[in-house]
N, C-alpha and C positions, 0 to 999 in steps of 0.2 A: 844238151838233152836234161842232166840232171839239175841245171840252173832256170832250165824253163819249168819243170817239174817243181822244183822248190819253190817258187815265186808264187806258182798257183795254189801253192798247197797253203804257203803264208799268207795269199789272201782268200782263200776259204777256209784258214782258222781264224782270221782276224772275222770274218763274216759269221761265221758260227759262234763266235763268241758274242758278238751285237746280238745278234738271231736268239741265244739264249738269255740274256740278262732282258731281252725286251719280249712280254706279253703274249709271243706266238704260239704256245703251245707245242702241239709235234709238228710245226714247219719247219722249227729248227734242226729237226733232226735230217735233213734234205743236205744243207752244208758240210752238217757234221757229217752225214756218210762219204760226200765226195772230197771233204777234205782226208778224212782216214784213208780212202782208197788213194789220192795221191801222193799223204804223207807214205805210204806202205808202197809206192810207185818210187819214189825218192831214195825210200829208206834200201831197196834192192837194187839202184844206180849206186849211190852210193862208194865210197871204199870204207874199210875199218874205221877212219879216220878221221871219218867226214859225218860219222852216222849221229853223234851226239846231239848236235839242232835238231836232228828228227824227232829224235828219243822225249825231247822236250816238247816237240810240236806233238808227237802220240799223245803225251799225256794232258797238254791243256784238253784237244778231243777230246779226250775220254773224262775229263772234268765236267766237260762242257755237255758230253751226252748222261751224263749221271744227273746234271742240276737238272737238267732238259725232263729225264725221265722222273728226278726228284720231285719235281713243281708239278707233274703232269697225276702221277700216284697218289702222293702223299696231301698234296694242301685241294681241299677241299673249295669249289665256291658255295658263299652262305647267301641268300639275298634275304636281308631284314626288312620285316616291314616298319614302314616310318608312319606313327601312328598320329606325329606333330602335325603328318601332311594330313592326312587323310583327316584329321581333326578339323583342318583349316580351309581343307575342301568342303565339311560337311556345315560350317560355318556361314561359307561364301554360297553357297547352297540357299541357304536358310535365309540369308539376305537379299538374295535374287528374289525369290518368291517374294516375298516382304515388299520389293521396291513394284517387285509389277503389283502385286494387290495394291499396292500404294497409287497407281495410275489409274487402274477403276473408277 
């Protein structure tokens, strides 16, 4: 039972690392929570000598959670106005009007 829980915990930890790197916002908290649950269950099923790897997995999932929460609350998305594109759009519109006037 311990090996099965450990394998599930490792897979979920890897998924949580991948999700925390990708820009998925708070969706990454789902595998982090599941990984923490399975790591906790593995920790309880383990002997004292076998708990070192589960402690490392705990640390990794907590770091992933901190990264996700940090990206969510500390980094603000800003939309910049592209003035060059707006200028090209206006020039294109003026050229189209001149072309239409030339057809008459």
